[in-house]
SERO-4910 file (N, C-alpha, C, O; in steps of 0.05 Angstrom, whole numbers):
BEGIN
 pado doro    nc1    nc2    nc3   cac1   cac2   cac3    cc1    cc2    cc3    oc1    oc2    oc3
  Met    A   1282   1749    455   1269   1721    452   1258   1716    482   1235   1707    487
  Thr    A   1277   1722    500   1268   1714    532   1248   1726    538   1231   1715    552
  Ile    A   1243   1753    530   1228   1770    542   1195   1758    534   1177   1756    551
  Lys    A   1195   1749    505   1170   1737    496   1161   1711    507   1137   1705    510
  Leu    A   1184   1694    513   1182   1671    530   1166   1673    557   1145   1662    564
  Arg    A   1182   1692    569   1178   1704    597   1147   1716    598   1132   1714    618
  Asn    A   1140   1726    575   1109   1740    569   1091   1713    567   1070   1710    580
  Tyr    A   1100   1695    551   1078   1669    548   1077   1653    569   1056   1642    575
  Leu    A   1102   1649    587   1099   1638    611   1079   1652    630   1061   1640    640
  Leu    A   1082   1678    633   1067   1691    652   1035   1691    640   1018   1690    657
  Val    A   1028   1692    616   1001   1690    608    994   1660    618    974   1653    631
  Leu    A   1008   1649    611   1001   1614    616    994   1610    647    974   1600    656
  Val    A   1015   1619    661   1010   1618    689    980   1632    700    967   1621    718
  Leu    A    973   1655    688    952   1669    695    927   1655    685    908   1654    700
  Leu    A    926   1644    662    904   1627    655    905   1600    673    883   1591    679
  Val    A    924   1589    682    920   1562    696    910   1574    726    895   1561    739
  Ala    A    919   1598    736    912   1605    763    879   1612    761    863   1605    778
  Gly    A    872   1625    741    847   1632    735    828   1606    732    806   1607    743
  Ala    A    835   1588    720    821   1567    717    816   1548    744    796   1534    749
  Ala    A    837   1550    758    839   1540    786    820   1550    807    807   1537    824
  Cys    A    822   1577    803    799   1595    819    772   1586    816    757   1580    835
  Lys    A    765   1584    785    739   1580    779    730   1550    787    707   1543    793
  Thr    A    751   1535    785    744   1508    799    739   1507    825    723   1491    834
  Lys    A    755   1524    842    747   1526    871    726   1536    876    713   1525    895
  Asp    A    715   1556    862    691   1568    864    671   1550    862    654   1547    880
  Asp    A    672   1535    836    652   1512    833    649   1492    854    628   1486    865
  Phe    A    675   1481    862    677   1465    880    663   1474    908    647   1459    919
  Asp    A    669   1498    918    655   1510    939    626   1512    938    611   1510    957
  Ala    A    619   1516    917    586   1529    910    571   1498    912    549   1494    921
  Phe    A    586   1480    903    571   1452    905    571   1440    935    551   1429    945
  Lys    A    593   1444    946    602   1435    972    584   1445    997    578   1434   1018
  Ala    A    576   1468    988    553   1490   1004    530   1486    998    513   1493   1014
  Ala    A    521   1475    976    492   1467    968    473   1453    987    480   1439   1007
  Glu    A    453   1458    980    432   1448    996    417   1423    978    402   1429    959
  Tyr    A    423   1395    985    415   1377    968    388   1366    984    386   1367   1009
  Ser    A    368   1354    968    344   1343    980    336   1323    959    338   1327    935
  Leu    A    326   1301    970    314   1279    949    286   1284    946    270   1282    965
  Lys    A    278   1292    923    250   1300    919    233   1275    908    209   1279    904
  Gly    A    245   1252    904    232   1228    898    249   1205    889    272   1209    881
  Ile    A    238   1183    891    250   1156    876    235   1145    858    216   1133    868
  Asp    A    237   1145    834    214   1134    817    215   1101    822    194   1088    824
  Glu    A    241   1091    822    243   1059    824    268   1051    838    288   1065    835
  Val    A    270   1030    854    295   1020    859    291    986    855    275    972    867
  Arg    A    310    979    835    306    952    830    338    942    837    359    954    832
  Val    A    335    915    852    359    903    857    354    878    843    333    865    848
  Asn    A    374    868    820    376    850    806    349    845    787    341    823    780
  Gly    A    338    867    781    313    868    768    290    867    781    269    865    769
  Ile    A    290    870    809    266    865    825    257    888    835    273    899    851
  Asn    A    235    900    832    228    928    838    223    929    869    201    921    877
  Leu    A    240    939    886    237    935    915    215    956    927    208    952    950
  Leu    A    204    979    913    186    991    924    155    982    917    134    994    923
  Glu    A    157    955    903    132    944    904    127    928    927    105    917    927
  Lys    A    143    923    946    147    902    966    144    912    993    164    921   1004
  Lys    A    121    910   1007    115    926   1034    124    902   1052    135    909   1072
  Arg    A    122    878   1050    129    857   1071    145    832   1058    143    829   1034
  Ala    A    156    818   1070    175    796   1061    156    780   1047    165    770   1027
  Glu    A    130    776   1054    115    760   1039    105    766   1011     92    750    997
  Asp    A    112    794   1003    109    801    978    127    790    956    120    793    933
  Phe    A    151    778    963    171    765    947    160    739    939    150    725    956
  Ser    A    161    733    915    155    708    903    177    691    909    197    702    915
  Phe    A    176    665    907    195    643    910    219    651    897    241    653    906
  Ser    A    209    656    866    226    656    845    245    686    851    269    688    846
  Glu    A    230    704    860    252    734    869    263    727    886    286    734    884
  Ala    A    257    714    912    272    705    932    298    693    922    320    701    931
  Ala    A    297    673    901    317    658    894    334    672    881    358    666    882
  Val    A    325    690    866    345    708    847    361    728    870    386    731    870
  Leu    A    348    739    885    362    754    910    383    737    923    405    746    925
  Phe    A    377    712    933    394    693    946    416    687    932    437    687    944
  Ser    A    414    681    904    433    671    891    458    695    883    482    691    881
  Ala    A    445    721    880    459    744    871    477    752    900    501    758    900
  Phe    A    460    750    925    471    754    947    491    736    951    512    747    955
  Ser    A    491    717    951    511    693    960    536    695    942    559    692    951
  Glu    A    531    700    917    557    704    898    563    738    899    575    748    880
  Asn    A    557    753    917    563    779    919    559    789    890    579    796    877
  Lys    A    536    790    881    534    804    856    505    819    857    488    815    840
  Leu    A    503    834    876    478    847    881    480    876    868    496    892    877
  Asn    A    465    884    847    465    906    835    436    922    835    414    911    831
  Ala    A    441    948    839    419    969    839    416    985    819    437    995    810
  Thr    A    394    990    810    387   1009    789    367   1025    804    350   1015    818
  Thr    A    369   1055    799    345   1071    811    348   1095    791    367   1101    777
  Thr    A    322   1110    795    318   1135    782    307   1154    803    284   1152    812
  Leu    A    328   1174    810    332   1190    833    323   1224    822    332   1234    801
  Asn    A    304   1236    840    301   1262    833    313   1279    852    302   1282    873
  Leu    A    333   1291    848    351   1300    867    350   1331    864    356   1339    842
  Asn    A    345   1348    881    342   1378    880    369   1393    893    375   1392    917
  Val    A    381   1406    877    409   1418    883    406   1449    888    405   1461    866
  Glu    A    403   1463    906    401   1491    918    427   1501    913    444   1492    928
  Leu    A    435   1519    895    460   1531    898    456   1560    906    476   1574    912
  Gly    A    437   1569    907    434   1597    913    436   1615    889    442   1605    867
  Glu    A    430   1642    891    424   1657    867    450   1669    855    448   1679    833
  Asp    A    472   1669    867    497   1678    855    512   1651    838    533   1653    827
  Asn    A    497   1627    839    512   1607    825    495   1587    812    501   1564    810
  Lys    A    469   1598    801    446   1589    784    461   1576    761    455   1553    756
  Asp    A    481   1587    746    491   1580    722    514   1555    722    520   1541    702
  Arg    A    523   1552    748    541   1529    749    530   1502    744    506   1497    746
  Thr    A    551   1483    736    548   1457    734    571   1442    745    593   1453    747
  Met    A    566   1418    751    588   1408    765    585   1375    748    563   1368    739
  Thr    A    610   1359    745    614   1335    735    621   1320    757    641   1326    770
  Val    A    606   1299    764    611   1280    784    625   1252    769    613   1238    754
  Thr    A    648   1249    777    658   1226    764    658   1202    779    663   1181    766
  Gln    A    653   1200    802    652   1181    822    632   1185    841    634   1208    851
  Leu    A    609   1169    852    596   1181    873    591   1155    893    578   1136    887
  Lys    A    604   1159    917    598   1141    937    571   1145    952    563   1168    954
  Trp    A    560   1129    960    528   1129    972    528   1113    995    545   1095    997
  Gln    A    512   1117   1013    509   1097   1035    480   1110   1042    473   1133   1043
  Met    A    464   1086   1048    435   1088   1061    439   1079   1090    446   1056   1096
  Leu    A    432   1100   1107    430   1096   1137    398   1088   1147    379   1100   1137
  Val    A    393   1069   1166    370   1062   1172    370   1069   1205    388   1057   1217
  Asn    A    358   1082   1219    358   1094   1247    390   1093   1256    400   1081   1275
  Asn    A    404   1109   1236    432   1122   1244    452   1096   1241    473   1095   1254
  Glu    A    442   1074   1225    464   1051   1225    465   1048   1193    447   1054   1177
  Lys    A    486   1040   1189    491   1038   1154    480   1009   1146    485    987   1156
  Ala    A    463   1016   1126    450    989   1113    454    977   1090    452    953   1085
  Leu    A    459    999   1073    466    991   1043    490   1016   1038    494   1038   1049
  Ser    A    503   1003   1018    523   1022   1007    530   1016    979    523    995    969
  Gly    A    545   1036    965    553   1029    939    569   1048    925    573   1067    940
  Val    A    579   1051    903    596   1067    885    585   1068    857    582   1049    841
  Ile    A    580   1091    853    571   1098    822    597   1108    808    611   1126    817
  Gln    A    601   1094    786    627   1100    773    622   1112    748    643   1118    736
  Glu    A    594   1121    735    592   1136    715    589   1164    718    581   1174    739
  Ala    A    595   1178    696    594   1206    703    565   1219    706    545   1211    693
  Ile    A    564   1238    723    535   1249    727    540   1282    726    558   1294    737
  Gln    A    520   1291    710    524   1322    705    502   1334    728    478   1328    728
  Leu    A    516   1353    750    494   1360    766    489   1392    759    510   1403    753
  Lys    A    467   1408    758    461   1430    757    443   1439    779    432   1423    794
  Asn    A    439   1469    782    424   1479    801    391   1473    788    384   1474    765
  Gly    A    376   1466    813    354   1456    808    348   1426    811    361   1413    827
  Leu    A    324   1414    794    318   1388    800    332   1368    777    328   1371    752
  Asn    A    349   1348    787    366   1336    770    352   1307    771    350   1296    793
  Thr    A    341   1294    746    334   1268    745    360   1249    740    374   1253    720
  Ile    A    367   1230    759    389   1217    754    383   1184    754    372   1172    773
  Lys    A    391   1174    731    388   1147    730    418   1131    740    440   1133    729
  Val    A    413   1117    759    440   1106    763    442   1078    764    422   1065    761
  Ser    A    465   1066    768    471   1034    769    495   1032    791    516   1044    792
  Ser    A    487   1013    808    513   1009    828    513    987    835    491    976    839
  Pro    A    536    972    841    538    948    856    532    959    884    535    981    894
  Leu    A    521    934    895    506    937    926    520    920    944    525    896    940
  Ala    A    529    937    972    541    925    990    522    927   1017    517    948   1029
  Val    A    511    902   1026    497    904   1047    510    903   1072    528    885   1073
  Ala    A    506    918   1092    519    924   1117    524    898   1132    505    883   1129
  Gln    A    540    888   1145    547    864   1165    532    869   1185    526    892   1192
  Glu    A    523    842   1199    503    844   1220    517    817   1234    522    797   1221
  Ser    A    522    822   1263    540    803   1280    561    791   1267    565    767   1271
  Gly    A    576    806   1252    602    794   1240    599    783   1210    619    777   1197
  Gly    A    572    781   1199    568    773   1173    544    791   1160    531    807   1173
  Thr    A    540    785   1134    518    796   1120    494    773   1118    496    749   1116
  Ser    A    472    787   1118    448    768   1115    427    777   1098    417    800   1102
  Leu    A    416    759   1078    395    766   1060    371    778   1075    354    791   1063
  Asn    A    372    773   1105    341    786   1116    350    814   1115    333    832   1109
  Ser    A    373    820   1119    382    850   1122    371    867   1092    364    890   1091
  Leu    A    371    851   1075    366    867   1046    335    865   1046    322    885   1042
  Leu    A    321    841   1051    291    844   1054    281    858   1073    258    866   1070
  Arg    A    294    864   1100    284    885   1117    287    911   1104    270    928   1108
  Met    A    306    915   1088    315    944   1077    292    949   1058    278    970   1059
  Ala    A    289    934   1043    263    932   1023    236    943   1034    222    961   1025
  Thr    A    232    929   1054    197    932   1066    203    960   1082    184    975   1086
  Leu    A    227    966   1091    234    995   1106    224   1018   1087    211   1037   1095
  Leu    A    232   1017   1057    227   1035   1039    201   1043   1034    193   1063   1022
  Asn    A    185   1020   1047    154   1024   1035    143   1028   1061    118   1026   1060
  Gln    A    153   1031   1084    136   1037   1110    124   1069   1111    129   1086   1094
  Glu    A    110   1072   1128     99   1100   1131    120   1115   1148    135   1108   1167
  Lys    A    117   1138   1135    141   1160   1149    137   1159   1181    116   1159   1194
  Gly    A    164   1159   1188    163   1160   1216    169   1134   1233    177   1134   1256
  Lys    A    162   1110   1217    168   1084   1232    198   1078   1231    208   1064   1249
  Ala    A    211   1087   1215    242   1085   1213    254   1108   1196    245   1117   1175
  Gln    A    275   1116   1208    290   1139   1197    310   1131   1178    333   1124   1185
  Val    A    302   1133   1153    320   1126   1131    333   1151   1121    319   1170   1114
  Gln    A    361   1149   1119    374   1172   1110    393   1167   1088    405   1146   1090
  Leu    A    398   1183   1067    417   1178   1048    441   1198   1045    437   1222   1046
  Gln    A    463   1187   1041    485   1204   1041    503   1198   1017    506   1176   1008
  Ile    A    514   1219   1009    532   1220    987    560   1231    991    565   1247   1009
  Lys    A    579   1220    972    608   1234    975    614   1234    946    622   1212    937
  Pro    A    613   1253    930    621   1257    902    654   1260    900    669   1269    917
  Thr    A    660   1253    879    688   1259    869    685   1275    844    675   1265    823
  Ile    A    693   1299    846    681   1327    826    708   1326    806    731   1326    814
  Glu    A    700   1326    779    723   1336    757    729   1364    763    712   1381    767
  Thr    A    753   1366    762    767   1394    759    787   1401    743    798   1382    731
  Ser    A    795   1424    739    813   1431    719    843   1416    726    860   1412    709
  Val    A    847   1410    753    866   1400    761    870   1367    766    890   1356    774
  Gly    A    846   1357    760    839   1329    761    814   1325    781    801   1345    790
  Pro    A    807   1297    787    787   1294    799    794   1303    830    818   1304    835
  Val    A    777   1310    849    776   1315    872    753   1304    890    729   1307    882
  Glu    A    758   1292    911    733   1273    927    729   1293    951    748   1303    964
  Leu    A    703   1297    956    696   1317    979    703   1302   1006    699   1278   1009
  Pro    A    713   1314   1020    724   1301   1049    708   1282   1066    716   1263   1080
  Ala    A    682   1291   1064    655   1277   1082    633   1271   1068    631   1278   1044
  Phe    A    619   1261   1079    591   1252   1064    570   1277   1069    568   1290   1089
  Ile    A    556   1278   1044    536   1299   1049    511   1286   1055    506   1264   1043
  Asn    A    490   1297   1073    467   1287   1082    444   1290   1063    437   1314   1064
  Ile    A    432   1279   1050    409   1287   1032    381   1287   1051    373   1268   1065
  Lys    A    370   1307   1050    341   1310   1064    322   1292   1048    298   1290   1055
***
């Protein structure tokens, strides 16, 4: 009886070790992957499409009032559709990864401008991933406080010609593994 129990435990340990190795391989593949943003279909903040705004004057009075109200109550929410390309390499083409939480931040000229956390599960695979996301939005502080002007300036920067401002997106995913969720230790830069 003890031999059978020991054999069952040995098989169980081997199965757990095999699953842990596969999880580590998946984790390493996505950690080493190359990420590039191929396009943004829309960026809406509290229902207002920021990609349609090239200057502060493009905001109507009612749109500015909606943003000011949401901003003052700390209830800014962004929704967007991203086209994210993930290059895993030839050996990892069939891998998929479930991201259970995604911290993100947008830098303008190497300074943090916006940040948020996506709490819904996202399935990533090798190749082009079209991702619809919704996230609470936090505006970076300026001179000890936040300013609605920061958000309006960010909206106009998104529509400027390339080269005028350096806009960079960074992500920090929490990945579902067989041993539970694991957060990457550092932000990944998206080209």
